[in-house]
C-alpha positions in Angstrom: 22.6 -12.0 -20.8 24.3 -11.5 -24.1 22.8 -14.7 -25.4 19.3 -13.5 -24.5 20.0 -10.1 -26.1 21.2 -11.8 -29.3 18.1 -13.9 -29.6 15.5 -11.4 -28.4 16.9 -8.0 -29.5 14.1 -7.3 -31.9 11.4 -7.9 -29.4 13.2 -5.9 -26.7 13.8 -3.0 -29.2 10.2 -3.0 -30.0 9.2 -2.9 -26.4 11.6 0.0 -25.8 9.9 2.0 -28.5 6.5 1.1 -27.1 7.5 2.3 -23.6 8.9 5.5 -25.1 5.5 6.2 -26.6 3.6 5.2 -23.5 5.7 7.2 -21.1 5.5 10.3 -23.3 1.8 10.3 -23.8 1.0 10.1 -20.1 3.2 13.1 -19.2 2.1 15.0 -22.3 -1.6 14.7 -21.5 -0.9 16.0 -18.0 0.9 19.1 -19.3 -1.5 19.8 -22.1 -4.6 19.2 -19.9 -3.3 21.8 -17.5 -2.8 24.3 -20.3 -6.3 23.6 -21.6 -7.8 24.4 -18.2 -8.7 20.8 -17.0 -9.0 20.6 -13.3 -6.9 18.2 -11.2 -9.9 16.0 -10.7 -10.7 15.9 -14.4 -7.1 14.9 -15.1 -7.3 12.2 -12.4 -10.3 10.7 -14.2 -8.3 10.7 -17.5 -5.3 9.0 -15.8 -7.5 6.5 -13.9 -9.1 5.5 -17.2 -5.8 4.0 -18.4 -5.8 1.5 -15.5 -9.4 0.6 -16.0 -8.6 -0.4 -19.6 -5.5 -2.2 -18.4 -7.5 -4.2 -15.9 -10.2 -5.2 -18.5 -7.5 -6.2 -21.0 -5.7 -8.4 -18.5 -8.9 -10.5 -18.3 -9.9 -10.4 -22.0 -6.7 -10.5 -24.0 -6.0 -14.2 -23.3 -9.3 -15.1 -24.9 -8.7 -12.8 -27.9 -5.3 -14.4 -28.5 -6.7 -17.9 -28.3 -9.5 -17.0 -30.8 -7.5 -15.1 -33.5 -3.8 -15.6 -32.7 -0.9 -13.5 -31.4 -0.1 -11.6 -34.7 -3.7 -10.3 -35.3 -4.2 -9.2 -31.7 -0.8 -7.5 -31.7 -1.3 -5.7 -35.0 -4.9 -4.7 -34.2 -4.2 -3.3 -30.8 -1.1 -1.5 -32.0 -3.1 0.2 -34.7 -5.6 1.5 -32.2 -2.8 2.8 -30.0 -1.3 4.8 -32.9 -4.7 6.1 -33.9 -5.8 7.3 -30.5 -2.5 9.0 -29.8 -2.9 11.4 -32.8 -6.6 12.0 -32.0 -6.0 13.5 -28.6 -5.3 17.0 -29.8 -8.3 16.8 -32.2 -10.7 16.2 -29.4 -9.3 18.3 -26.5 -12.1 17.5 -24.0 -11.9 15.5 -20.7 -14.6 13.0 -21.8 -12.8 12.3 -25.1 -9.5 11.9 -23.3 -11.1 9.5 -20.8 -12.4 7.3 -23.6 -9.0 7.5 -25.3 -7.2 6.5 -22.2 -9.4 3.5 -21.6 -8.7 2.3 -25.2 -4.9 3.1 -24.7 -4.8 1.2 -21.4 -6.6 -1.8 -22.9 -4.4 -1.9 -26.0 -1.1 -1.5 -24.2 -2.0 -4.3 -21.8 -2.9 -6.5 -24.7 0.3 -5.7 -26.5 2.4 -6.4 -23.4 0.6 -9.8 -22.9 1.4 -10.8 -26.5 5.0 -9.6 -26.4 5.7 -11.2 -23.1 4.3 -14.6 -24.2 6.6 -14.4 -27.2 9.6 -13.5 -25.0 8.8 -16.3 -22.6 8.5 -18.8 -25.5 11.8 -17.7 -27.0 13.6 -18.3 -23.6 14.9 -21.6 -22.3 14.6 -22.7 -18.7 18.2 -21.6 -18.2 17.7 -18.1 -19.7 14.1 -17.3 -18.6 15.2 -15.4 -15.5 17.7 -13.3 -17.5 15.0 -12.6 -20.2 12.6 -11.3 -17.6 15.2 -9.1 -15.9 16.3 -7.7 -19.2 12.7 -7.1 -20.2 12.0 -5.2 -17.0 15.2 -3.1 -17.5 14.1 -2.2 -21.0 10.7 -1.1 -19.8 12.2 1.2 -17.1 14.8 2.7 -19.5 12.0 3.4 -22.0 9.9 5.3 -19.5 12.9 7.2 -18.2 14.0 8.2 -21.8 10.5 9.1 -22.8 10.5 12.0 -20.4 13.3 13.7 -22.3 11.0 13.7 -25.4 8.7 16.0 -23.5 11.3 18.8 -24.1 11.1 18.6 -27.9 10.0 22.0 -29.3 6.4 21.9 -30.5 5.2 25.2 -31.9 2.4 23.6 -33.8 1.0 21.8 -30.7 0.7 18.5 -32.6 4.3 17.3 -32.9 4.5 15.7 -29.4 1.3 13.7 -30.1 2.7 12.5 -33.5 6.0 11.4 -32.0 4.6 8.6 -29.7 2.2 7.6 -32.5 5.2 7.1 -34.9 7.2 5.3 -32.2 4.4 2.9 -31.6 3.9 2.2 -35.3 7.7 1.6 -35.8 7.8 -0.6 -32.7 5.9 -3.4 -34.4 8.2 -3.7 -37.4 11.2 -5.4 -35.7 8.8 -7.6 -33.7 6.6 -8.8 -36.4 9.4 -9.2 -39.0 11.7 -11.3 -36.8 9.4 -13.1 -34.5 9.5 -16.9 -34.3 6.4 -19.0 -34.8 3.7 -18.0 -32.3 3.5 -20.0 -29.1 0.5 -21.8 -27.7 -1.2 -19.5 -25.2 -2.3 -20.8 -21.8 -3.2 -19.0 -18.6 -3.8 -20.3 -15.2 -7.2 -20.0 -13.6 -6.9 -17.3 -10.8 -7.2 -18.3 -7.2 -10.3 -17.1 -5.3 -9.7 -13.8 -3.6 -11.0 -15.1 -0.3 -8.5 -18.0 -0.4 -5.7 -15.7 -1.4 -6.5 -13.2 1.5 -6.6 -16.0 4.0 -3.2 -17.2 2.7 -1.5 -13.8 2.9 -3.4 -10.8 4.3 -0.3 -8.7 3.9 0.2 -9.7 0.3 -3.4 -8.7 -0.6 -3.6 -5.5 1.4 -0.1 -4.5 0.3 -0.9 -5.0 -3.4 -4.1 -2.9 -3.1 -2.3 0.0 -1.4 0.7 -0.3 -3.8 -1.7 -0.1 -6.8 -2.7 3.3 -5.6 0.9 4.4 -5.1 2.0 3.2 -8.5 -0.9 4.7 -10.4 -0.2 8.1 -8.7 3.4 7.9 -9.8 2.6 6.9 -13.4 -0.5 8.9 -13.9 -0.4 11.9 -11.6 3.3 12.9 -11.2 3.2 15.2 -14.2 -0.2 16.5 -13.1 1.4 17.4 -9.8 4.3 19.1 -11.6 1.9 21.1 -13.7 -0.2 22.2 -10.7 3.0 23.1 -8.7 4.2 25.4 -11.5 7.2 23.3 -12.6 8.8 24.0 -16.0 8.7 21.3 -18.7 12.3 20.4 -17.9 11.5 20.1 -14.2 8.5 17.9 -14.9 10.5 15.6 -17.1 13.2 15.3 -14.5 10.7 14.8 -11.7 8.7 12.0 -13.4 11.9 10.3 -14.6 13.3 10.3 -11.0 10.6 7.8 -9.9 11.8 5.3 -12.5 15.5 5.9 -12.0 15.0 5.0 -8.4 13.1 1.9 -9.3 15.8 0.8 -11.8 18.7 1.5 -9.4 17.2 -0.1 -6.2 15.3 -3.1 -7.6 18.1 -5.5 -7.6 19.8 -4.6 -4.3 16.5 -4.9 -2.5 15.8 -8.1 -4.3 19.2 -9.5 -3.1 18.3 -8.5 0.5 14.8 -10.1 0.2 16.4 -13.5 -0.2 18.5 -13.0 3.0 16.1 -11.6 5.6 12.5 -11.7 6.9 10.6 -10.2 4.0 8.1 -8.5 6.3 10.9 -6.5 7.8 12.1 -5.5 4.4 8.6 -4.6 3.3 8.2 -2.5 6.5 11.5 -0.7 5.9 10.8 0.0 2.2 7.3 1.3 2.9 8.5 3.3 5.8 11.3 5.0 3.8 8.9 5.8 1.0 6.3 7.1 3.4 8.8 9.3 5.2 10.2 10.6 1.9 6.7 11.6 0.8 6.0 13.2 4.2 9.1 15.3 4.0 8.2 16.4 0.5 4.8 17.6 1.9 6.5 19.6 4.7 9.2 21.1 2.5 7.1 21.5 -0.7 8.7 23.9 -3.3 12.3 22.7 -3.0 12.9 21.1 -6.5 16.1 19.3 -5.5 14.2 17.8 -2.6 11.3 16.8 -4.8 13.8 14.8 -7.0 15.2 13.0 -4.0 11.7 12.2 -2.7 10.6 10.9 -6.1 13.8 8.8 -6.4 13.2 7.2 -2.9 9.4 6.7 -3.5 10.0 5.0 -6.8 13.0 3.1 -5.5 11.0 1.7 -2.6 7.5 1.2 -4.1 8.4 -0.6 -7.3 10.5 -3.4 -5.6 7.7 -3.7 -3.1 5.5 -5.1 -5.9 7.9 -8.0 -6.4 8.5 -8.4 -2.6 4.8 -8.8 -1.9 4.5 -11.5 -4.6 7.5 -13.3 -3.3 6.2 -13.0 0.3 2.8 -14.4 -0.7 4.6 -17.3 -2.4 6.3 -18.1 0.9 2.9 -19.4 2.2 1.9 -21.3 -1.0 2.7 -24.7 -2.4 4.4 -24.7 -5.7 1.2 -25.9 -7.3 -0.7 -22.8 -6.2 1.9 -20.1 -7.0 0.8 -19.5 -10.6 -2.8 -19.4 -9.6 -2.2 -16.7 -7.1 -0.8 -14.2 -9.6 -4.2 -13.5 -11.2 -5.7 -12.6 -7.9 -2.8 -10.4 -6.9 -2.9 -8.5 -10.2 -6.6 -8.0 -9.9 -6.3 -6.5 -6.4 -3.4 -4.3 -7.6 -5.5 -3.2 -10.5 -8.4 -2.1 -8.3 -6.0 0.1 -6.2 -4.5 1.5 -9.4 -8.0 2.6 -10.7 -8.8 4.3 -7.4 -5.3 5.9 -6.9 -5.5 8.8 -9.5 -9.1 9.6 -8.6 -8.2 10.1 -4.9 -5.0 11.9 -5.7 -6.8 14.3 -8.0 -9.4 15.0 -5.3 -6.7 15.6 -2.7 -4.8 18.0 -5.0 -7.9 20.1 -5.3 -8.5 20.0 -1.5 -5.0 20.4 -0.2 -3.2 21.9 -3.3 -0.4 20.3 -5.2 1.0 18.8 -1.9 -2.0 16.5 -1.9 -0.1 14.3 -4.3 2.5 13.5 -1.7 0.0 13.4 1.1 -1.8 10.6 -0.6 1.4 8.6 -1.3 2.6 9.1 2.3 -0.7 7.9 3.6 -0.6 4.7 1.6 3.0 3.9 2.3 2.7 4.6 6.0 -0.5 2.5 6.1 1.4 -0.4 4.5 4.2 0.1 7.1 1.8 -0.1 10.0 -0.1 -3.1 8.6 3.2 -5.0 8.0 4.2 -4.3 11.6 0.8 -5.6 12.7 1.1 -8.8 10.6 4.5 -9.5 12.2 2.7 -10.0 15.5 0.2 -12.4 14.0 2.4 -15.3 12.8 6.0 -16.3 12.6 7.9 -15.8 9.4 9.1 -18.8 7.4 12.8 -19.5 7.7 15.1 -18.0 5.0 15.7 -21.5 3.6 11.9 -22.0 3.1 11.2 -18.7 1.3 10.5 -18.5 -2.5 12.8 -16.8 -4.9 12.5 -13.1 -5.7 11.9 -12.2 -9.3 12.1 -8.5 -10.4 8.9 -7.1 -11.8 7.5 -3.7 -12.5 4.2 -2.6 -11.0 2.7 -2.4 -14.5 3.4 -6.1 -15.3 0.7 -8.2 -17.0 -0.4 -11.7 -16.1 2.1 -13.2 -18.4 5.1 -11.6 -16.8 3.9 -12.4 -13.3 3.2 -16.0 -14.2 6.7 -16.3 -15.7 8.1 -14.9 -12.4 6.0 -17.5 -10.6 7.4 -20.2 -12.8 10.9 -19.2 -11.8 9.9 -19.3 -8.1 8.4 -22.8 -8.6 11.6 -24.0 -10.4 13.7 -22.5 -7.6 11.6 -24.2 -4.9 11.8 -27.5 -6.7 15.6 -27.3 -7.2 16.3 -26.6 -3.5 15.5 -30.1 -2.3 17.7 -31.5 -5.0 20.6 -29.2 -4.0 20.2 -30.2 -0.4 20.3 -33.9 -1.2 23.4 -33.4 -3.3 
């Protein structure tokens, strides 16, 4: 791990600053939108727009990189991010913010794709798994720390928009000044969704439902806090709790996934998350309970993303694992676009508690479907399962393909270990 940190510290530092900016702008818009009188459904459209842009970029960025190169794409998209961030307070209108969020989502995805390809190129076969893990930790820490910036005094009303813009601008300096020669960029052609669904119905349905859960956490948690009358301090703690749970529980659940039937673990995680959200609905108003619920929901839902990918790999040959990643990401992206829209509508219909009602419904639906799938076919033996690689629910195709490569290498190494 120290070797990876020594060789990739500039890239990881830059990504930390990018995540600080991204985490702050999402929560900030939720708070300022509430102060400006935007309805919950209007804010849900603003938040959903980010995932629409993200989904488009996951398809378009590889072609952009192949045409003009990593550095130009990286610098151009970074400039757009910085510009949009400081334009939000100038055009305080839902339509302007929706357009801005589409651009922000597109640009952040493109920046992540570029940075992740650089990180992958800098890693050796022996350190690739450590690089991916450290990258995911940096992302989580950046989002958690960004919530503290929400508490910076801002009498002018502009400072908190300037801070993420400055952080994003600074983030590119260590990356562009220290990066090694740009790697060749190749992506795998996605597997057809019909083939992917036939291979793993649970993987496909689970990724769609999980897209809605993640988008609600990332996009609507601060909207919920605003609608529920939380203070700024409480909102920052509440949003951070989702990611603290994800950071703390990702690796223990990953360890368990390699030692038991993954469908059972998927059922348990989804069930715990669903129960936590249901309890929060019933006992809405107890802030300490809201923090515990957020911790459990985030701690269960984020590892589920990696679990579902690993479970899908259990039914694929090594030659098909990389191709499956594009389809799974697309399905997850569709769920992510719909998630904030439905959440915003439910908040307007049921009040702030609609936020937890929506998450509970999705998590319990996943629990029920996983139980149903356990009756349809036998699970592969523990020895035959693919390796678990930690990923965040906002991962790009590059990160997911790297995780798939690790799973392929693990699967190819197992016969050699058995023969030895």
